[in-house]
N, CA, C and O atoms as CSV, one atom per row, in Angstrom:
chain,resi,resn,atom,element,x,y,z
A,1,UNK,N,N,10.390,-14.766,-33.103
A,1,UNK,CA,C,11.744,-14.992,-32.368
A,1,UNK,C,C,11.705,-16.465,-32.358
A,1,UNK,O,O,10.761,-17.254,-32.318
A,2,UNK,N,N,12.981,-16.623,-32.407
A,2,UNK,CA,C,13.730,-17.566,-32.968
A,2,UNK,C,C,13.483,-18.465,-31.296
A,2,UNK,O,O,13.057,-17.906,-30.285
A,3,UNK,N,N,13.879,-19.935,-31.390
A,3,UNK,CA,C,13.777,-20.594,-30.202
A,3,UNK,C,C,14.796,-20.146,-29.076
A,3,UNK,O,O,14.523,-19.964,-27.890
A,4,UNK,N,N,16.096,-19.999,-29.727
A,4,UNK,CA,C,17.304,-19.576,-28.856
A,4,UNK,C,C,17.330,-18.137,-28.566
A,4,UNK,O,O,18.095,-17.947,-27.620
A,5,UNK,N,N,16.977,-17.402,-28.853
A,5,UNK,CA,C,16.183,-15.837,-28.509
A,5,UNK,C,C,15.444,-16.104,-27.255
A,5,UNK,O,O,15.761,-15.489,-26.238
A,6,UNK,N,N,14.301,-17.137,-27.241
A,6,UNK,CA,C,13.564,-17.197,-26.309
A,6,UNK,C,C,14.096,-17.808,-25.292
A,6,UNK,O,O,13.909,-17.314,-24.180
A,7,UNK,N,N,14.857,-18.985,-25.414
A,7,UNK,CA,C,15.880,-19.058,-24.121
A,7,UNK,C,C,17.107,-18.363,-23.593
A,7,UNK,O,O,17.642,-18.641,-22.520
A,8,UNK,N,N,17.398,-17.691,-24.205
A,8,UNK,CA,C,18.460,-16.451,-23.891
A,8,UNK,C,C,17.499,-15.572,-22.946
A,8,UNK,O,O,17.642,-15.664,-21.727
A,9,UNK,N,N,16.787,-14.952,-23.345
A,9,UNK,CA,C,15.643,-14.070,-22.654
A,9,UNK,C,C,15.238,-14.906,-21.630
A,9,UNK,O,O,15.421,-14.520,-20.476
A,10,UNK,N,N,14.828,-15.761,-21.794
A,10,UNK,CA,C,14.380,-16.211,-20.316
A,10,UNK,C,C,15.635,-16.969,-19.308
A,10,UNK,O,O,15.290,-17.444,-18.226
A,11,UNK,N,N,17.065,-17.038,-19.742
A,11,UNK,CA,C,18.175,-17.349,-18.807
A,11,UNK,C,C,17.962,-15.813,-18.145
A,11,UNK,O,O,17.632,-15.471,-17.010
A,12,UNK,N,N,18.245,-15.155,-19.171
A,12,UNK,CA,C,18.349,-13.081,-18.329
A,12,UNK,C,C,17.743,-12.964,-17.361
A,12,UNK,O,O,18.215,-12.785,-16.239
A,13,UNK,N,N,16.242,-13.076,-17.750
A,13,UNK,CA,C,15.289,-12.943,-16.428
A,13,UNK,C,C,15.235,-13.985,-15.225
A,13,UNK,O,O,14.868,-13.770,-14.069
A,14,UNK,N,N,15.644,-15.038,-15.730
A,14,UNK,CA,C,15.967,-16.090,-14.075
A,14,UNK,C,C,17.343,-15.223,-13.550
A,14,UNK,O,O,17.097,-14.906,-12.386
A,15,UNK,N,N,18.424,-14.813,-13.860
A,15,UNK,CA,C,19.534,-14.598,-13.437
A,15,UNK,C,C,19.102,-12.855,-12.955
A,15,UNK,O,O,19.681,-12.241,-12.059
A,16,UNK,N,N,18.275,-12.458,-13.568
A,16,UNK,CA,C,18.244,-11.182,-12.933
A,16,UNK,C,C,17.295,-11.125,-11.503
A,16,UNK,O,O,17.291,-10.218,-10.670
A,17,UNK,N,N,16.550,-12.300,-11.492
A,17,UNK,CA,C,15.450,-12.892,-10.272
A,17,UNK,C,C,15.867,-13.383,-9.658
A,17,UNK,O,O,15.157,-13.272,-8.658
A,18,UNK,N,N,17.006,-14.244,-9.335
A,18,UNK,CA,C,18.136,-14.872,-8.530
A,18,UNK,C,C,18.765,-13.959,-7.659
A,18,UNK,O,O,18.777,-13.958,-6.428
A,19,UNK,N,N,19.475,-12.899,-8.753
A,19,UNK,CA,C,19.996,-11.780,-8.043
A,19,UNK,C,C,19.653,-10.970,-7.171
A,19,UNK,O,O,20.474,-10.464,-6.405
A,20,UNK,N,N,17.762,-10.582,-7.122
A,20,UNK,CA,C,17.445,-9.631,-6.686
A,20,UNK,C,C,16.762,-10.753,-5.536
A,20,UNK,O,O,16.327,-10.175,-4.540
A,21,UNK,N,N,16.646,-11.862,-5.527
A,21,UNK,CA,C,16.272,-12.677,-4.509
A,21,UNK,C,C,17.684,-12.633,-3.170
A,21,UNK,O,O,17.499,-12.445,-1.968
A,22,UNK,N,N,18.863,-12.839,-3.773
A,22,UNK,CA,C,20.160,-13.126,-2.884
A,22,UNK,C,C,20.313,-12.275,-2.260
A,22,UNK,O,O,21.122,-12.464,-1.353
A,23,UNK,N,N,19.534,-10.577,-2.359
A,23,UNK,CA,C,19.883,-9.415,-1.819
A,23,UNK,C,C,19.010,-9.449,-0.086
A,23,UNK,O,O,19.232,-8.635,0.810
A,24,UNK,N,N,18.311,-10.280,-0.034
A,24,UNK,CA,C,18.113,-10.605,1.362
A,24,UNK,C,C,16.668,-9.521,1.741
A,24,UNK,O,O,15.936,-8.916,0.957
A,25,UNK,N,N,16.646,-9.577,2.986
A,25,UNK,CA,C,15.446,-8.734,3.284
A,25,UNK,C,C,16.090,-6.828,3.879
A,25,UNK,O,O,16.999,-6.539,4.657
A,26,UNK,N,N,15.323,-6.095,3.246
A,26,UNK,CA,C,15.968,-4.573,3.063
A,26,UNK,C,C,15.765,-4.541,4.320
A,26,UNK,O,O,15.200,-5.414,4.979
A,27,UNK,N,N,16.507,-2.883,4.960
A,27,UNK,CA,C,16.622,-2.406,5.903
A,27,UNK,C,C,15.804,-0.694,5.363
A,27,UNK,O,O,16.122,-0.239,4.264
A,28,UNK,N,N,14.985,-0.066,6.093
A,28,UNK,CA,C,14.111,1.090,5.575
A,28,UNK,C,C,15.015,2.060,6.164
A,28,UNK,O,O,15.717,1.887,7.161
A,29,UNK,N,N,14.936,2.985,5.522
A,29,UNK,CA,C,15.369,4.629,6.683
A,29,UNK,C,C,15.756,5.803,5.476
A,29,UNK,O,O,16.615,5.912,4.601
A,30,UNK,N,N,14.700,6.532,5.927
A,30,UNK,CA,C,14.287,7.944,5.305
A,30,UNK,C,C,13.480,7.291,3.743
A,30,UNK,O,O,13.807,7.844,2.693
A,31,UNK,N,N,12.689,6.398,3.702
A,31,UNK,CA,C,11.982,5.819,2.805
A,31,UNK,C,C,12.788,5.065,1.931
A,31,UNK,O,O,12.157,4.604,0.979
A,32,UNK,N,N,14.054,4.783,1.964
A,32,UNK,CA,C,14.546,3.776,0.742
A,32,UNK,C,C,15.315,2.772,1.815
A,32,UNK,O,O,15.622,2.854,3.004
A,33,UNK,N,N,15.477,1.689,0.671
A,33,UNK,CA,C,15.529,0.458,0.944
A,33,UNK,C,C,17.050,0.437,1.165
A,33,UNK,O,O,17.639,1.362,0.605
A,34,UNK,N,N,17.695,-0.291,1.758
A,34,UNK,CA,C,18.960,-0.425,2.068
A,34,UNK,C,C,19.504,-1.885,2.629
A,34,UNK,O,O,19.172,-2.293,3.742
A,35,UNK,N,N,20.398,-2.652,1.718
A,35,UNK,CA,C,20.767,-4.048,1.643
A,35,UNK,C,C,21.960,-4.187,2.634
A,35,UNK,O,O,22.900,-3.392,2.603
A,36,UNK,N,N,21.890,-5.263,3.549
A,36,UNK,CA,C,23.021,-5.359,4.338
A,36,UNK,C,C,24.312,-6.386,3.376
A,36,UNK,O,O,24.170,-7.554,3.013
A,37,UNK,N,N,25.207,-5.721,3.213
A,37,UNK,CA,C,26.603,-6.616,2.115
A,37,UNK,C,C,27.226,-7.247,3.666
A,37,UNK,O,O,26.875,-7.027,4.825
A,38,UNK,N,N,28.424,-8.220,3.009
A,38,UNK,CA,C,29.156,-9.227,4.045
A,38,UNK,C,C,29.823,-8.437,4.865
A,38,UNK,O,O,30.168,-8.916,5.945
A,39,UNK,N,N,30.239,-6.718,4.472
A,39,UNK,CA,C,31.100,-6.389,5.231
A,39,UNK,C,C,30.376,-5.465,6.430
A,39,UNK,O,O,30.969,-4.778,7.262
A,40,UNK,N,N,29.200,-5.608,6.312
A,40,UNK,CA,C,28.385,-4.744,7.408
A,40,UNK,C,C,27.991,-3.811,7.082
A,40,UNK,O,O,27.290,-3.165,7.861
A,41,UNK,N,N,28.331,-3.227,5.505
A,41,UNK,CA,C,27.642,-1.690,5.404
A,41,UNK,C,C,26.640,-2.185,4.540
A,41,UNK,O,O,26.475,-3.373,4.263
A,42,UNK,N,N,25.783,-0.947,4.001
A,42,UNK,CA,C,24.564,-1.019,3.586
A,42,UNK,C,C,24.632,-0.448,2.180
A,42,UNK,O,O,25.166,0.653,2.051
A,43,UNK,N,N,24.160,-1.060,1.134
A,43,UNK,CA,C,23.858,-0.440,0.076
A,43,UNK,C,C,22.543,-0.693,-0.737
A,43,UNK,O,O,21.839,-1.677,-0.508
A,44,UNK,N,N,22.262,0.167,-1.625
A,44,UNK,CA,C,21.024,0.345,-2.523
A,44,UNK,C,C,21.011,-1.028,-3.369
A,44,UNK,O,O,21.943,-1.820,-3.511
A,45,UNK,N,N,19.754,-1.093,-3.873
A,45,UNK,CA,C,19.545,-2.391,-4.798
A,45,UNK,C,C,20.747,-2.201,-6.259
A,45,UNK,O,O,21.445,-3.001,-6.881
A,46,UNK,N,N,20.511,-0.723,-6.345
A,46,UNK,CA,C,21.376,-0.475,-7.583
A,46,UNK,C,C,22.792,-0.915,-7.760
A,46,UNK,O,O,23.493,-1.253,-8.713
A,47,UNK,N,N,22.941,-0.775,-6.451
A,47,UNK,CA,C,24.638,-1.200,-5.666
A,47,UNK,C,C,25.296,0.261,-5.492
A,47,UNK,O,O,25.374,0.627,-4.319
A,48,UNK,N,N,25.751,1.097,-6.403
A,48,UNK,CA,C,26.464,2.496,-6.137
A,48,UNK,C,C,27.106,2.254,-4.405
A,48,UNK,O,O,27.223,1.183,-3.811
A,49,UNK,N,N,27.419,3.551,-3.942
A,49,UNK,CA,C,28.830,3.362,-2.916
A,49,UNK,C,C,27.527,2.766,-1.861
A,49,UNK,O,O,26.300,2.770,-1.953
A,50,UNK,N,N,28.714,2.164,-0.625
A,50,UNK,CA,C,28.137,1.524,0.893
A,50,UNK,C,C,28.129,2.566,1.347
A,50,UNK,O,O,28.520,3.594,0.795
A,51,UNK,N,N,27.501,2.415,2.854
A,51,UNK,CA,C,27.170,3.411,3.609
A,51,UNK,C,C,27.567,2.778,4.698
A,51,UNK,O,O,27.851,1.597,4.500
A,52,UNK,N,N,27.715,3.270,6.081
A,52,UNK,CA,C,27.908,2.883,7.205
A,52,UNK,C,C,26.284,2.798,7.714
A,52,UNK,O,O,25.305,3.304,7.165
A,53,UNK,N,N,26.352,1.850,9.157
A,53,UNK,CA,C,25.046,2.521,9.534
A,53,UNK,C,C,24.579,3.485,10.309
A,53,UNK,O,O,23.413,3.821,10.514
A,54,UNK,N,N,25.747,3.979,10.796
A,54,UNK,CA,C,25.514,5.596,11.146
A,54,UNK,C,C,25.275,6.953,9.922
A,54,UNK,O,O,25.249,8.178,10.045
A,55,UNK,N,N,25.180,6.360,9.170
A,55,UNK,CA,C,25.470,7.353,7.869
A,55,UNK,C,C,23.753,7.672,7.240
A,55,UNK,O,O,23.267,8.687,6.743
A,56,UNK,N,N,23.137,6.254,7.542
A,56,UNK,CA,C,21.663,6.116,7.197
A,56,UNK,C,C,21.088,6.110,8.368
A,56,UNK,O,O,19.890,5.862,8.226
A,57,UNK,N,N,21.327,6.238,9.255
A,57,UNK,CA,C,20.363,6.844,10.361
A,57,UNK,C,C,20.252,5.709,11.190
A,57,UNK,O,O,19.395,5.885,12.056
A,58,UNK,N,N,20.957,4.306,11.259
A,58,UNK,CA,C,20.597,3.315,11.899
A,58,UNK,C,C,21.262,3.273,13.004
A,58,UNK,O,O,21.066,2.362,13.808
């Protein structure tokens, strides 16, 4: 593995870690984790559609 590939791999891993850390503390509902978005709705960690608090039982 070349040094450039190793640096690229480390950069991608660091970016993924920072994105995961920026999600904040999850809210658990029905065994699933939802993360609060700036607009007041909730989403899963992978994105997808957003949910109102009453849709997930909060």
